[in-house]
Structures are given as structure tokens and as C-alpha cells.
N, C-alpha and C positions, 0 to 999 in steps of 0.2 A: 792280190786283192783288188777288187773292182773299185774304181774311183767313187767316192762318196762325198756328200756335201757336208757331213759333220766335221767339225774342226775341234771338238772337245777332246782333250786327253786327260786321263786320270793317272797320276803317279802315286805309288805307294812305297814309302821308304823313309829314311831318316831325315829329320829336320834339325840342323845343328847351328851353332855359332862357332866359327873357326877363329883361332888366334894364331897368326902365322909369324914366324921369326925367320929372317934371312941371316944365315950364319956363314962364316968363311970356310968352315969344315964341320962335319958332324961331331958332336961332343963325345968325349970319353967319360966313363963314370968318374965322378968326382971333379970334373972340369968346371971352371967358371968362364963360360964362353960369351964374349960380348956380341950382341946381335947388331948387324948393320942397318936393319930396318924391321919394323913390326907393323902388322895391320889386322884389323877386325874384318870379318866377312860373314855373310850368311853362307851356309853350306849344308852338307848331307846329301846323299844320293837322290832322295825324293825331291828336295828343293832344287838341286842343281839341274836335274833332268827336266823339271817343270819349267824352269827359266829358259833352258835351251830351246824347248819346243815353242815357248812363247815368243822367242826371238824370231822363229821361223813361221809365225802366223797362227799358231794354235791358241786355244783357250784352255789353259791347264788348271786342274784342280789337284791338290795334294791331300792324300789321306796320311796323316802323321800326328805326332803328339809333341807338345812342348810343355815346359813347366810354367807355373804362374810366377814368373820372375822377370828380372830385367833382360836376361838373355832371350827368354821367350818372346817378350815384347819386341825386341830387336829383330828376331827372326821373322815374326809376323809382319812387321813394318817393311822389312827388306823384301819379303815375298810380294807384298802388295805393290811396292814401288817398282817391281820388275814384271808386273802383269800377271801374277799368279793369284788365283781365287783361293781364299783361305777358309771358306766355310766348313770344309771337312777336316781342318786341323783341330785336334782336341787340346784342351788345356788341362794338364794334370794338377790336382790340388796339392800334391805333396812332393813328387819327384822333380828334380831340377832338369832344366833344358839340357839336351845333349851338347857337349863341348868337345872340340877337337883342337889339340895343339899340333901345329904343323911346323916342322923344321925344313927349311929349303936351303940347299947348298948351292955353290956357284954354278954347277951344271944344270940347275933347274929341277933336280930330283927332290922329291918331297918324302918325308917320313912322318907318320901319324902317331899321336898319342890320343886315343879316343876314349871318351867317357860317354856312353850311350844314353844314360839318364832316362828321361821320360819316353824316349823312342821305344824302349822295350815294352812299355805299358800301353802302346797304341792298340785299341781293340776295334771291333766291328761296328761301334755305335754310330759312326758317320759314314759307313758303307751302305749305300742305298741302291736298289735296283734301278731307280730313275737316273742316278748319276752314271752308272755303268751303261745303261741303255743309251744314254745320250753321247757316250764316248766312242770315238773311233778306235781307240786302243787303250789298254791298261799296261802301263810301264811299271815294272816292279824292280826295285833295288834289292839285291840278294841279302843285304844286311837284315832285311825284314824276316828272313828265314832262320835267324839265329836263336831267338828266344820267344817264348809265349809270354803274354797273349798276342804280341805283334805277329808271330808266325801264324797263329790260327787265323788272324784277321787277313793276312796275305793269302792263305790257302782258300779262305772263304771268298775273297775277292776274285780269285782265279776261277773258282767254281761258278760264281755269279757271271763272270765274263763269258764263260763257255755257254751258259744258259742264254745270255743276251746276245750271243754271236759278236762279241767284242774281242778282237785279237789280243793276245798276251805276248808281251816282250819282257824277258828277264835279263838283267845285267848282273853278271856274277861279281863277287868280291872274294878275295882269298880267305878271310875268316869263315865265310859261309861254305866254301868248298871244303875246307878242313873239317868243319863241324857237321855239316848237313849234306855231305856228298851223296849219300844214298837217297835222301829226299829229292835232291836235284835230279838225279838220274831217273827217278820215278816220274818227275814232272815233265820230262823231255817231250813225250808225245802230245802234251797239251800246248806246247809253245809254238807260236808263229815265228818268233825271233829269239835267238840266244846270242848274247854278246859277252866277250871276255877278253882279257889280255893274255899274254903268253905264260906268265906265272900261274894264272888261274887255270889255263889249259893244261899245264904240266901236272897240277894238283888234281884236276878232274879226270884226266886220261893219261896216267903216267906212262912214259915210254913211247907215246905216239907223236909222230911228226905233225906239223900243221896240216899237211895234206891228208894224212891218215885220220886225224881228228875230225876234219870237215866231213869226210866220208862216214865216219862212225856216228857223228851227231845227226847228220841228215838221215842216215839209216835207222836211227833211233826214233825218228818221227818229227824232229824239228824241221820246220819249213824253210827257215832262213838262219844262217849262222854268220857272224862277223867276228873275226879275231883281230884285236887291236895290237899293232906291232911297233908302236913308237915311231922312230925315224924311218922305219920301213913301211909305214902306212898301215895297210890292213889286208887281210885275206878273207874273202867272202865266198859264200856258197848258197845255193838254193836247191829246193827239192826237184827242180826240173833238170838238174845236172850241171848247171852253170857254175864255174869256179873262176875267180879273178883275184889277182894280186894288184893292188892299186897304191901307188906312191903318194905321199902327202906333199903339200907345198913346202918349200924350204923357208923356215922362219927362225929368228933368234929366240931360243928357249930361255925363259926366265923362271917359270914355275909351272910344273906339270899338274898341280892340284886341279881337279875337276875336269881335266882334259878327257878322261875316259867317260865321265858322265855326259859331257857335251857330245862326244862322238856317238855314244850309244843312242841318246835321244834323237840326234839328227839322223842317224841311219834308219831308225825305226820310223820317224816321221816322213823321211824321204820315200821309203817303200810304201807307206800308207797313202801317200799322195800320188802314187803312180809312177815314181821314178824307177828306172831299171837299176840293176845291180851296180853298174859302173857309175851312174849318176848319183846313186845313194852313197856309194863309197867316197866319191869326190866331195860331196856335201859334208859327210861325216868327218873325213880327213881335214877339211877346211875348218870346221867348227873346233875340232880338237887342237889344231895347230894355232889358230888365232887365240884360243884360250890360254895356250902355253906362253903367249907373249906378255902376259900381265900377271901380277901377283894376286892371289886370292882365289875364291871359288865363284860365287854368284857374280861378283863384280867383274870378274875376268872374262866371263862368257860374252862373245862379241854381239854387238847390236845387229838388228836385222839389216840396217842400211849398210853396215860394214860387210856383212855376208853377201848381200845382193851385189855389191860393187865388184865382187870377185867371182861371180857365177855366170854361166852362160844363160842366154835368153830362154832356152827350152826348160832348164831347171827352174828358173824364176817363174815361168808360166804355170808350173805345177804347184809351186809353193805359195805364190801370191797372185792368183789368177786375176784379181781385180786391178792389179797394177800394170797389166799388159794390154 
């Protein structure tokens, strides 16, 4: 994609409040397990990705929905405090804000108990051609493909993005692959970027290796693909035939919540700002790794200053041209 002056990004996905518990081990049914720590955080793929691109210099808007409750107020305040524009977030008069209970075990692995609440009822009322026209890209969290009316709003946003020549990036999640695999496969030719982890890859393309999957997805019309591989970093591909495996920086892992969202948003924004595959993968791996060093979701995503301190001058020049 040619370099552009626009720095607006629209994300469409869930907006949640997360309640995380740090446990010595995952509980069995009937257990009474004492937590060693607990924390509140803003979360959800739509909000997490918006905060990640804000850290990298974008101006993000979120199309999402929260309830008219304390959790909704907390989510909106958190978004604004982290540089996210909230004018496209809807307030549901009846449904509660989405809540996610997160159990984190000593290895940093997280398990979710998700109540999607008002997210499901997100509609197209705050989706406008002017917002998409002003956006350099549309970032969609695949939870938005699970249920109507949110699914219809996401599909309408994608159609509008195509009309307005705004590139589309889709970040998969395991529930969406399980429920909406056929829909996802039909959407592939519309996607500028598709990101996923290895569990999602196995569900989307059973029996295929990472290398085979990259070839299959590029052959299906996706221009860029990135597969998140945890401690092994990522495997990426583009329509011009380039394929790369890129290792992440070594960091102490505390909590992997939001690492995938931070990675996907960073990879998309890096490509959009003119970074090559290696640079984009380096940036995305760094964002995911730094996020894993802290508990929580939004609050764990690293600051722009922290990211810049670990990047080369050529990457910084693309992301923050005014600072060079």
C-alpha cells in the first residue's frame, strides 16, 4: 500500500471490562481457589486494537456498544484516557456491558469466561461513510462475526470500506472460526490482512502446516497473512511471494491477555505506514511481547515511548515522521 497522510484507524469489535485473577493453578470444578492478585482493566478486541494503534501514533475510532451501566462508563473513560475516540461507541439502554473474567496461571497463560452483553447489539447506526473515508484502514475483531446485529454491522462496514478504498484487516478468534468458518472463507478475497494464532489456524484450515496455510490463504486472495506463534514469534506472508519467520524479543511473561490484539494491530499499522514484512513483524512481535510483561489488557499495552526506545531509526521514521 502506498504511503498516505491519513492516520485515522477505525476498529470494529468488542468493548469490555475485564476482571483478572492471578491463580497458582487452574481451578477444578468445585474448588475454592485463593487468588494471589486481581485487577480491573478495559478490554475487548475492538478497544485493545484501538489502544495499540494509538500508542503507535494513529487516531483510532471504535465502532462498538456498551451498556448504560458502571462498567460501560468505566470502559468509555478508559478508552478516552488512552487516546481512543469514542463518538462511534453506542450506549445500549437495556443490555449490560460485556464482561470478561480472566484466569491467569503462573506461566502467564490466560483463560477467558466471556459475557458479550451489549457487544452483540452493536448496529450500523454509528457507521458512516465519512468515518471510513477518513480512515487509513478498518480493523475488525472476529468476535464481531458471531451474532447479529453486530455481524451485519461488521459486514456493512467491510462493504463500505471497499467502496471507500479503505483496506480491511481481520483478526481471527477461535469462537468465530468455529461458528462462522464458511463466512470467514468467503471474506478472504476482500481482506488486505488476515491475522490469527496457531489454534485458530488449525480450526480454519485443519491438517495444514503453517507453510501450507500461508500459501492457501494468499492463494485465496488475502494480500497479507500473519500467524502469531507465541514464543516462536510469527510467520508472515504477502501476495508478492515473500515468506518470513521472525522471532520475538525474549521477555518475562506475566500475562498473555491482549498480546494477540496488540500484535495484530501493530502488524497492520506497520504495513499501512510503509514498513516491509520484516519491519512490521519486528514491530508486532515487540508490541505483543511487551504486553505480556504486565497484567491486564488495555493497561498492559506498552506506551509509545517504550516502543520507540526498542525500535530502529528507520522504523521510527515511518511511524512517527515528525519525531525524526
